[in-house]
Backbone as JSON Lines, residues from 0, in Angstrom:
{"i":0,"aa":"M","n":[-13.18,103.37,133.78],"ca":[-13.12,104.47,134.78],"c":[-13.15,105.82,134.05]}
{"i":1,"aa":"Q","n":[-12.09,106.11,133.23],"ca":[-12.18,107.38,132.46],"c":[-11.07,107.25,131.42]}
{"i":2,"aa":"S","n":[-11.23,108.12,130.36],"ca":[-10.22,108.22,129.33],"c":[-9.6,109.6,129.41]}
{"i":3,"aa":"I","n":[-8.35,109.7,129.07],"ca":[-7.68,110.99,129.06],"c":[-7.19,111.17,127.66]}
{"i":4,"aa":"T","n":[-7.4,112.32,127.08],"ca":[-6.83,112.59,125.76],"c":[-5.8,113.73,125.92]}
{"i":5,"aa":"I","n":[-4.61,113.46,125.45],"ca":[-3.55,114.49,125.49],"c":[-3.38,115.06,124.11]}
{"i":6,"aa":"K","n":[-3.7,116.38,123.97],"ca":[-3.64,117.05,122.67],"c":[-2.2,117.47,122.32]}
{"i":7,"aa":"N","n":[-1.96,117.56,121.03],"ca":[-0.69,118.08,120.56],"c":[-0.58,119.53,120.9]}
{"i":8,"aa":"T","n":[0.46,119.88,121.61],"ca":[0.64,121.23,122.06],"c":[1.65,122.01,121.24]}
{"i":9,"aa":"K","n":[2.21,121.36,120.22],"ca":[3.2,121.97,119.37],"c":[4.49,122.33,120.06]}
{"i":10,"aa":"E","n":[4.67,121.74,121.25],"ca":[5.91,121.96,122.01],"c":[6.72,120.68,121.88]}
{"i":11,"aa":"K","n":[7.99,120.85,122.1],"ca":[8.89,119.69,122.09],"c":[8.63,118.79,123.24]}
{"i":12,"aa":"G","n":[8.8,117.5,123.07],"ca":[8.63,116.52,124.16],"c":[7.58,115.54,123.71]}
{"i":13,"aa":"I","n":[7.35,114.56,124.52],"ca":[6.45,113.48,124.18],"c":[5.03,113.97,123.82]}
{"i":14,"aa":"C","n":[4.52,114.94,124.61],"ca":[3.14,115.38,124.33],"c":[2.98,116.26,123.08]}
{"i":15,"aa":"G","n":[4.14,116.67,122.56],"ca":[4.12,117.49,121.34],"c":[4.19,116.66,120.12]}
{"i":16,"aa":"K","n":[4.22,115.38,120.17],"ca":[4.43,114.5,119.03],"c":[3.09,114.0,118.45]}
{"i":17,"aa":"G","n":[1.94,114.48,118.93],"ca":[0.73,114.0,118.43],"c":[-0.3,113.7,119.56]}
{"i":18,"aa":"D","n":[-1.57,113.62,119.16],"ca":[-2.6,113.31,120.13],"c":[-2.59,111.83,120.45]}
{"i":19,"aa":"F","n":[-2.93,111.48,121.7],"ca":[-3.1,110.05,122.0],"c":[-4.06,109.92,123.13]}
{"i":20,"aa":"N","n":[-4.76,108.79,123.24],"ca":[-5.66,108.55,124.3],"c":[-5.13,107.51,125.25]}
{"i":21,"aa":"L","n":[-5.49,107.71,126.45],"ca":[-5.07,106.76,127.49],"c":[-6.32,106.41,128.31]}
{"i":22,"aa":"H","n":[-6.63,105.12,128.28],"ca":[-7.86,104.64,129.06],"c":[-7.45,104.17,130.42]}
{"i":23,"aa":"I","n":[-7.95,104.81,131.47],"ca":[-7.68,104.4,132.85],"c":[-8.83,103.5,133.27]}
{"i":24,"aa":"A","n":[-8.54,102.25,133.43],"ca":[-9.62,101.3,133.74],"c":[-9.84,101.0,135.18]}
{"i":25,"aa":"S","n":[-8.96,101.39,136.06],"ca":[-9.14,101.16,137.46],"c":[-8.42,102.21,138.3]}
{"i":26,"aa":"E","n":[-8.88,102.35,139.55],"ca":[-8.26,103.26,140.46],"c":[-6.79,102.8,140.77]}
{"i":27,"aa":"T","n":[-6.63,101.51,140.86],"ca":[-5.29,100.94,141.1],"c":[-4.32,101.43,140.04]}
{"i":28,"aa":"Y","n":[-4.71,101.23,138.78],"ca":[-3.9,101.69,137.68],"c":[-3.63,103.18,137.68]}
{"i":29,"aa":"L","n":[-4.65,103.91,137.97],"ca":[-4.54,105.37,137.99],"c":[-3.54,105.86,138.94]}
{"i":30,"aa":"F","n":[-3.55,105.3,140.25],"ca":[-2.62,105.75,141.25],"c":[-1.23,105.18,140.99]}
{"i":31,"aa":"T","n":[-1.14,103.97,140.46],"ca":[0.19,103.42,140.13],"c":[0.82,104.29,139.05]}
{"i":32,"aa":"L","n":[0.0,104.6,138.0],"ca":[0.51,105.44,136.91],"c":[0.93,106.85,137.39]}
{"i":33,"aa":"L","n":[0.14,107.41,138.28],"ca":[0.5,108.73,138.85],"c":[1.83,108.68,139.54]}
{"i":34,"aa":"R","n":[2.04,107.72,140.44],"ca":[3.29,107.61,141.11],"c":[4.45,107.33,140.14]}
{"i":35,"aa":"Y","n":[4.22,106.45,139.2],"ca":[5.22,106.13,138.23],"c":[5.67,107.42,137.48]}
{"i":36,"aa":"I","n":[4.75,108.18,136.97],"ca":[5.07,109.4,136.21],"c":[5.78,110.41,137.17]}
{"i":37,"aa":"E","n":[5.27,110.6,138.32],"ca":[5.83,111.62,139.26],"c":[7.26,111.17,139.69]}
{"i":38,"aa":"Q","n":[7.55,109.92,139.72],"ca":[8.88,109.44,140.23],"c":[9.89,109.33,139.1]}
{"i":39,"aa":"N","n":[9.54,109.57,137.82],"ca":[10.49,109.53,136.72],"c":[11.73,110.34,136.92]}
{"i":40,"aa":"P","n":[11.63,111.56,137.36],"ca":[12.87,112.4,137.56],"c":[13.81,111.75,138.61]}
{"i":41,"aa":"L","n":[13.27,111.09,139.61],"ca":[14.1,110.39,140.58],"c":[14.86,109.21,139.93]}
{"i":42,"aa":"K","n":[14.04,108.45,139.19],"ca":[14.63,107.27,138.54],"c":[15.71,107.61,137.54]}
{"i":43,"aa":"A","n":[15.5,108.78,136.86],"ca":[16.43,109.21,135.89],"c":[17.69,109.91,136.53]}
{"i":44,"aa":"G","n":[17.66,110.08,137.84],"ca":[18.8,110.75,138.5],"c":[18.87,112.23,138.29]}
{"i":45,"aa":"I","n":[17.78,112.84,137.9],"ca":[17.74,114.3,137.63],"c":[17.7,115.03,138.95]}
{"i":46,"aa":"V","n":[16.97,114.51,139.94],"ca":[16.86,115.17,141.25],"c":[16.98,114.09,142.34]}
{"i":47,"aa":"K","n":[17.23,114.54,143.54],"ca":[17.27,113.67,144.68],"c":[15.96,113.55,145.42]}
{"i":48,"aa":"K","n":[15.09,114.59,145.26],"ca":[13.77,114.64,145.92],"c":[12.75,115.13,144.9]}
{"i":49,"aa":"L","n":[11.54,114.57,145.01],"ca":[10.46,114.99,144.07],"c":[10.24,116.51,144.11]}
{"i":50,"aa":"S","n":[10.34,117.1,145.31],"ca":[10.05,118.5,145.39],"c":[11.07,119.38,144.71]}
{"i":51,"aa":"D","n":[12.18,118.84,144.32],"ca":[13.23,119.57,143.63],"c":[12.97,119.72,142.1]}
{"i":52,"aa":"Y","n":[11.99,118.95,141.56],"ca":[11.77,119.01,140.16],"c":[10.54,119.79,139.83]}
{"i":53,"aa":"E","n":[10.65,120.83,139.0],"ca":[9.6,121.78,138.77],"c":[8.56,121.36,137.71]}
{"i":54,"aa":"Y","n":[8.84,120.28,136.95],"ca":[7.97,119.92,135.84],"c":[7.04,118.76,136.12]}
{"i":55,"aa":"I","n":[6.77,118.41,137.4],"ca":[5.81,117.46,137.72],"c":[4.76,118.08,138.68]}
{"i":56,"aa":"S","n":[3.68,117.35,138.93],"ca":[2.61,117.94,139.71],"c":[2.9,117.87,141.25]}
{"i":57,"aa":"F","n":[3.87,117.12,141.65],"ca":[4.14,116.92,143.06],"c":[4.19,118.23,143.85]}
{"i":58,"aa":"R","n":[5.04,119.19,143.42],"ca":[5.17,120.45,144.07],"c":[3.87,121.2,144.2]}
{"i":59,"aa":"H","n":[3.0,121.05,143.18],"ca":[1.77,121.79,143.19],"c":[0.73,121.15,144.14]}
{"i":60,"aa":"F","n":[0.73,119.74,144.17],"ca":[-0.13,119.04,145.08],"c":[0.1,119.4,146.57]}
{"i":61,"aa":"I","n":[1.32,119.69,146.91],"ca":[1.65,119.95,148.3],"c":[1.78,121.43,148.64]}
{"i":62,"aa":"S","n":[1.54,122.29,147.62],"ca":[1.6,123.73,147.85],"c":[0.34,124.26,148.45]}
{"i":63,"aa":"D","n":[0.41,125.48,149.0],"ca":[-0.79,126.08,149.56],"c":[-1.67,126.73,148.5]}
{"i":64,"aa":"N","n":[-1.12,126.89,147.3],"ca":[-1.88,127.53,146.23],"c":[-1.7,126.78,144.9]}
{"i":65,"aa":"P","n":[-2.39,125.58,144.79],"ca":[-2.24,124.8,143.57],"c":[-2.83,125.51,142.37]}
{"i":66,"aa":"P","n":[-2.39,125.23,141.15],"ca":[-2.95,125.82,139.98],"c":[-4.42,125.39,139.75]}
{"i":67,"aa":"P","n":[-5.19,126.22,139.08],"ca":[-6.62,125.86,138.86],"c":[-6.86,124.46,138.27]}
{"i":68,"aa":"C","n":[-5.97,123.99,137.4],"ca":[-6.12,122.71,136.78],"c":[-6.04,121.52,137.75]}
{"i":69,"aa":"L","n":[-5.47,121.76,138.96],"ca":[-5.32,120.67,139.91],"c":[-6.28,120.83,141.1]}
{"i":70,"aa":"V","n":[-6.96,121.94,141.21],"ca":[-7.77,122.23,142.41],"c":[-8.81,121.12,142.57]}
{"i":71,"aa":"N","n":[-9.46,120.67,141.49],"ca":[-10.45,119.63,141.61],"c":[-9.97,118.21,141.3]}
{"i":72,"aa":"S","n":[-8.69,118.01,141.44],"ca":[-8.05,116.75,141.14],"c":[-8.55,115.6,142.03]}
{"i":73,"aa":"F","n":[-8.61,114.4,141.39],"ca":[-8.95,113.24,142.18],"c":[-8.04,112.99,143.38]}
{"i":74,"aa":"V","n":[-6.82,113.5,143.28],"ca":[-5.83,113.36,144.39],"c":[-6.35,113.95,145.67]}
{"i":75,"aa":"Y","n":[-6.9,115.2,145.54],"ca":[-7.4,115.88,146.71],"c":[-8.69,115.17,147.31]}
{"i":76,"aa":"D","n":[-9.38,114.47,146.46],"ca":[-10.57,113.72,146.9],"c":[-10.17,112.54,147.76]}
{"i":77,"aa":"R","n":[-8.99,111.99,147.54],"ca":[-8.6,110.7,148.16],"c":[-7.74,110.9,149.39]}
{"i":78,"aa":"F","n":[-7.13,112.05,149.55],"ca":[-6.21,112.25,150.67],"c":[-6.67,113.5,151.45]}
{"i":79,"aa":"E","n":[-6.5,113.44,152.81],"ca":[-6.95,114.48,153.65],"c":[-5.91,115.6,153.85]}
{"i":80,"aa":"T","n":[-4.67,115.2,153.79],"ca":[-3.6,116.24,154.07],"c":[-2.54,116.21,152.97]}
{"i":81,"aa":"K","n":[-1.83,117.36,152.87],"ca":[-0.66,117.41,151.95],"c":[0.4,116.4,152.3]}
{"i":82,"aa":"K","n":[0.56,116.14,153.59],"ca":[1.56,115.16,154.06],"c":[1.19,113.76,153.53]}
{"i":83,"aa":"E","n":[-0.09,113.41,153.5],"ca":[-0.53,112.08,152.98],"c":[-0.26,112.05,151.48]}
{"i":84,"aa":"I","n":[-0.48,113.11,150.81],"ca":[-0.21,113.15,149.34],"c":[1.26,112.93,149.09]}
{"i":85,"aa":"A","n":[2.08,113.7,149.82],"ca":[3.53,113.59,149.69],"c":[4.02,112.14,150.02]}
{"i":86,"aa":"E","n":[3.56,111.55,151.08],"ca":[3.93,110.19,151.39],"c":[3.55,109.23,150.29]}
{"i":87,"aa":"F","n":[2.34,109.38,149.8],"ca":[1.84,108.45,148.72],"c":[2.7,108.62,147.49]}
{"i":88,"aa":"L","n":[2.95,109.81,147.03],"ca":[3.69,110.08,145.78],"c":[5.18,109.63,145.94]}
{"i":89,"aa":"N","n":[5.71,109.73,147.19],"ca":[7.11,109.3,147.39],"c":[7.28,107.87,147.58]}
{"i":90,"aa":"E","n":[6.18,107.11,147.91],"ca":[6.3,105.66,148.05],"c":[6.71,105.01,146.71]}
{"i":91,"aa":"V","n":[7.82,104.36,146.71],"ca":[8.37,103.76,145.46],"c":[7.34,102.71,144.89]}
{"i":92,"aa":"V","n":[7.14,102.85,143.61],"ca":[6.33,101.89,142.9],"c":[7.25,100.68,142.54]}
{"i":93,"aa":"D","n":[7.01,99.6,143.21],"ca":[7.87,98.39,142.98],"c":[7.41,97.62,141.75]}
{"i":94,"aa":"V","n":[8.25,96.8,141.24],"ca":[7.98,96.05,140.03],"c":[6.78,95.15,140.26]}
{"i":95,"aa":"E","n":[6.57,94.53,141.36],"ca":[5.48,93.67,141.61],"c":[4.13,94.44,141.59]}
{"i":96,"aa":"E","n":[4.14,95.66,142.11],"ca":[2.96,96.45,142.13],"c":[2.58,96.91,140.7]}
{"i":97,"aa":"E","n":[3.62,97.23,139.91],"ca":[3.42,97.65,138.5],"c":[2.77,96.42,137.73]}
{"i":98,"aa":"E","n":[3.36,95.27,137.92],"ca":[2.87,94.08,137.26],"c":[1.44,93.75,137.64]}
{"i":99,"aa":"R","n":[1.12,93.88,138.91],"ca":[-0.24,93.62,139.38],"c":[-1.22,94.57,138.7]}
{"i":100,"aa":"A","n":[-0.85,95.87,138.67],"ca":[-1.75,96.89,138.06],"c":[-1.9,96.6,136.57]}
{"i":101,"aa":"L","n":[-0.83,96.31,135.85],"ca":[-0.93,95.99,134.42],"c":[-1.76,94.71,134.2]}
{"i":102,"aa":"K","n":[-1.55,93.72,135.04],"ca":[-2.31,92.49,134.88],"c":[-3.76,92.78,135.11]}
{"i":103,"aa":"E","n":[-4.11,93.63,136.16],"ca":[-5.46,93.96,136.44],"c":[-6.11,94.68,135.25]}
{"i":104,"aa":"I","n":[-5.38,95.58,134.62],"ca":[-5.94,96.35,133.48],"c":[-6.17,95.42,132.31]}
{"i":105,"aa":"R","n":[-5.25,94.51,132.07],"ca":[-5.43,93.58,130.89],"c":[-6.53,92.61,131.13]}
{"i":106,"aa":"S","n":[-6.82,92.19,132.35],"ca":[-7.82,91.14,132.55],"c":[-9.12,91.61,133.21]}
{"i":107,"aa":"D","n":[-9.28,92.91,133.46],"ca":[-10.4,93.43,134.29],"c":[-11.56,93.95,133.46]}
{"i":108,"aa":"K","n":[-11.68,93.58,132.21],"ca":[-12.79,94.12,131.39],"c":[-14.1,93.47,131.76]}
{"i":109,"aa":"G","n":[-14.71,93.83,132.9],"ca":[-15.96,93.31,133.3],"c":[-15.84,91.98,134.11]}
{"i":110,"aa":"K","n":[-14.66,91.44,134.3],"ca":[-14.55,90.18,135.04],"c":[-13.47,90.34,136.11]}
{"i":111,"aa":"E","n":[-13.5,89.49,137.03],"ca":[-12.58,89.54,138.14],"c":[-11.18,89.16,137.67]}
{"i":112,"aa":"A","n":[-10.18,89.94,138.12],"ca":[-8.8,89.59,137.75],"c":[-8.44,88.31,138.43]}
{"i":113,"aa":"E","n":[-7.58,87.53,137.74],"ca":[-7.24,86.27,138.34],"c":[-6.44,86.42,139.67]}
{"i":114,"aa":"Q","n":[-6.75,85.53,140.51],"ca":[-6.0,85.46,141.79],"c":[-4.61,84.94,141.5]}
{"i":115,"aa":"T","n":[-3.61,85.69,141.98],"ca":[-2.26,85.26,141.61],"c":[-1.71,84.31,142.68]}
{"i":116,"aa":"K","n":[-1.06,84.84,143.64],"ca":[-0.38,83.97,144.64],"c":[-1.18,83.92,145.95]}
{"i":117,"aa":"A","n":[-2.39,84.46,145.94],"ca":[-3.17,84.45,147.22],"c":[-3.68,83.09,147.48]}
{"i":118,"aa":"S","n":[-3.68,82.75,148.79],"ca":[-4.07,81.4,149.22],"c":[-5.54,81.18,149.37]}
{"i":119,"aa":"K","n":[-6.3,82.27,149.37],"ca":[-7.75,82.1,149.55],"c":[-8.49,83.27,148.87]}
{"i":120,"aa":"P","n":[-9.77,83.07,148.59],"ca":[-10.57,84.18,147.95],"c":[-10.57,85.44,148.84]}
{"i":121,"aa":"L","n":[-10.58,86.54,148.2],"ca":[-10.51,87.8,148.85],"c":[-11.59,88.02,149.88]}
{"i":122,"aa":"R","n":[-12.83,87.66,149.56],"ca":[-13.96,87.85,150.41],"c":[-13.76,87.19,151.82]}
{"i":123,"aa":"E","n":[-13.06,86.01,151.84],"ca":[-12.89,85.31,153.1],"c":[-12.0,86.05,154.11]}
{"i":124,"aa":"Y","n":[-11.2,86.99,153.69],"ca":[-10.36,87.75,154.65],"c":[-11.28,88.62,155.49]}
{"i":125,"aa":"F","n":[-12.42,89.04,154.97],"ca":[-13.25,90.05,155.59],"c":[-14.53,89.5,156.19]}
{"i":126,"aa":"N","n":[-14.72,88.23,156.27],"ca":[-15.86,87.65,156.93],"c":[-15.72,87.81,158.44]}
{"i":127,"aa":"D","n":[-16.79,88.05,159.12],"ca":[-16.82,88.13,160.56],"c":[-15.97,89.15,161.25]}
{"i":128,"aa":"M","n":[-15.75,90.28,160.57],"ca":[-14.96,91.34,161.23],"c":[-15.76,92.07,162.26]}
{"i":129,"aa":"Q","n":[-15.13,92.31,163.42],"ca":[-15.88,93.0,164.53],"c":[-15.43,94.4,164.74]}
{"i":130,"aa":"S","n":[-14.23,94.79,164.17],"ca":[-13.75,96.14,164.41],"c":[-12.97,96.63,163.27]}
{"i":131,"aa":"K","n":[-12.67,97.96,163.3],"ca":[-11.82,98.56,162.3],"c":[-10.38,98.02,162.37]}
{"i":132,"aa":"A","n":[-9.93,97.76,163.6],"ca":[-8.62,97.19,163.76],"c":[-8.5,95.82,163.1]}
{"i":133,"aa":"Q","n":[-9.52,94.98,163.19],"ca":[-9.51,93.7,162.54],"c":[-9.54,93.89,160.99]}
{"i":134,"aa":"R","n":[-10.36,94.83,160.59],"ca":[-10.43,95.09,159.11],"c":[-9.06,95.49,158.63]}
{"i":135,"aa":"D","n":[-8.4,96.4,159.32],"ca":[-7.09,96.87,158.89],"c":[-6.05,95.71,158.86]}
{"i":136,"aa":"E","n":[-6.11,94.86,159.83],"ca":[-5.21,93.69,159.83],"c":[-5.46,92.79,158.68]}
{"i":137,"aa":"Q","n":[-6.76,92.59,158.33],"ca":[-7.08,91.69,157.22],"c":[-6.73,92.39,155.88]}
{"i":138,"aa":"I","n":[-6.82,93.71,155.85],"ca":[-6.3,94.39,154.62],"c":[-4.86,94.06,154.38]}
{"i":139,"aa":"F","n":[-4.03,94.26,155.47],"ca":[-2.6,93.95,155.29],"c":[-2.35,92.58,155.01]}
{"i":140,"aa":"L","n":[-3.04,91.59,155.65],"ca":[-2.82,90.17,155.38],"c":[-3.17,89.81,153.92]}
{"i":141,"aa":"S","n":[-4.32,90.35,153.43],"ca":[-4.71,90.03,152.07],"c":[-3.76,90.64,151.05]}
{"i":142,"aa":"F","n":[-3.21,91.81,151.35],"ca":[-2.21,92.41,150.46],"c":[-0.92,91.54,150.51]}
{"i":143,"aa":"K","n":[-0.52,91.23,151.68],"ca":[0.71,90.43,151.83],"c":[0.55,89.07,151.12]}
{"i":144,"aa":"D","n":[-0.67,88.56,151.08],"ca":[-0.97,87.26,150.44],"c":[-1.08,87.33,148.96]}
{"i":145,"aa":"G","n":[-0.96,88.54,148.36],"ca":[-0.96,88.66,146.91],"c":[-2.07,89.43,146.28]}
{"i":146,"aa":"W","n":[-3.04,89.91,147.07],"ca":[-4.15,90.68,146.45],"c":[-3.68,92.12,146.24]}
{"i":147,"aa":"S","n":[-4.15,92.76,145.16],"ca":[-3.76,94.11,144.87],"c":[-4.52,95.06,145.78]}
{"i":148,"aa":"Q","n":[-3.97,96.27,146.01],"ca":[-4.66,97.26,146.81],"c":[-5.95,97.64,146.16]}
{"i":149,"aa":"G","n":[-5.97,97.73,144.84],"ca":[-7.23,98.12,144.14],"c":[-8.37,97.06,144.32]}
{"i":150,"aa":"K","n":[-7.99,95.78,144.24],"ca":[-9.03,94.75,144.46],"c":[-9.55,94.74,145.92]}
{"i":151,"aa":"I","n":[-8.61,94.94,146.86],"ca":[-9.02,95.0,148.2],"c":[-9.97,96.15,148.51]}
{"i":152,"aa":"A","n":[-9.61,97.32,147.94],"ca":[-10.43,98.55,148.07],"c":[-11.85,98.28,147.51]}
{"i":153,"aa":"K","n":[-11.87,97.69,146.34],"ca":[-13.14,97.46,145.68],"c":[-14.01,96.48,146.52]}
{"i":154,"aa":"E","n":[-13.33,95.45,147.07],"ca":[-14.07,94.45,147.83],"c":[-14.69,95.01,149.07]}
{"i":155,"aa":"I","n":[-14.01,95.89,149.77],"ca":[-14.57,96.42,151.11],"c":[-15.13,97.81,151.0]}
{"i":156,"aa":"G","n":[-15.11,98.39,149.81],"ca":[-15.72,99.72,149.61],"c":[-15.01,100.91,150.17]}
{"i":157,"aa":"I","n":[-13.69,100.86,150.13],"ca":[-12.92,102.06,150.47],"c":[-12.01,102.43,149.32]}
{"i":158,"aa":"S","n":[-11.35,103.57,149.34],"ca":[-10.49,103.98,148.26],"c":[-9.17,103.2,148.28]}
{"i":159,"aa":"Q","n":[-8.55,103.16,147.14],"ca":[-7.25,102.52,147.03],"c":[-6.19,103.25,147.91]}
{"i":160,"aa":"P","n":[-6.2,104.61,147.9],"ca":[-5.28,105.26,148.79],"c":[-5.49,104.98,150.28]}
{"i":161,"aa":"G","n":[-6.8,104.69,150.64],"ca":[-7.1,104.3,151.94],"c":[-6.45,102.98,152.3]}
{"i":162,"aa":"V","n":[-6.55,102.01,151.4],"ca":[-5.86,100.75,151.54],"c":[-4.36,100.94,151.6]}
{"i":163,"aa":"F","n":[-3.85,101.8,150.81],"ca":[-2.39,102.08,150.76],"c":[-1.92,102.55,152.14]}
{"i":164,"aa":"K","n":[-2.68,103.45,152.76],"ca":[-2.28,103.97,154.12],"c":[-2.27,102.88,155.13]}
{"i":165,"aa":"I","n":[-3.25,101.98,155.08],"ca":[-3.29,100.9,156.07],"c":[-2.12,99.93,155.86]}
{"i":166,"aa":"V","n":[-1.87,99.57,154.6],"ca":[-0.75,98.66,154.29],"c":[0.57,99.3,154.75]}
{"i":167,"aa":"K","n":[0.73,100.56,154.5],"ca":[1.96,101.23,154.9],"c":[2.15,101.21,156.44]}
{"i":168,"aa":"K","n":[1.0,101.38,157.12],"ca":[1.07,101.37,158.59],"c":[1.59,100.06,159.1]}
{"i":169,"aa":"Y","n":[1.25,98.94,158.49],"ca":[1.62,97.64,158.93],"c":[3.02,97.19,158.47]}
{"i":170,"aa":"R","n":[3.54,97.85,157.48],"ca":[4.86,97.4,156.92],"c":[6.01,97.57,157.9]}
């Protein structure tokens, strides 16, 4: 998908300790990583709400005047409103979702990630759909059956945040 290089800024903190590369191999991993990073202040008990912490992108994503470095962000491409962005970033990244994303990254180099606990092939959920409502129901069922949001999105040709919204609606 893309690589990100973080340069040494000569400032204290993790980014100031040297350059490193991070390869983002899938949209699933990208969005899981984004939420994981944004939620660190909550997990550490530093703040009670993401909007209370000034050193993450959350406040900028939902502001009326984001900084130039975020204006063309992939986040704005995937969500239509600030409310959708806030809901997505506030949705807790559970251990199972993290494990699925990491497993997908480790096994997805040009081949299909292994089916974990799903009872049938992903394509079968989406055969003979007649309406958007049926599609949405099948998205939720396939997710519930063990398929990752990223794999579902790839299979039916919509974004992972789009799948996220549908799964959230059915929970």
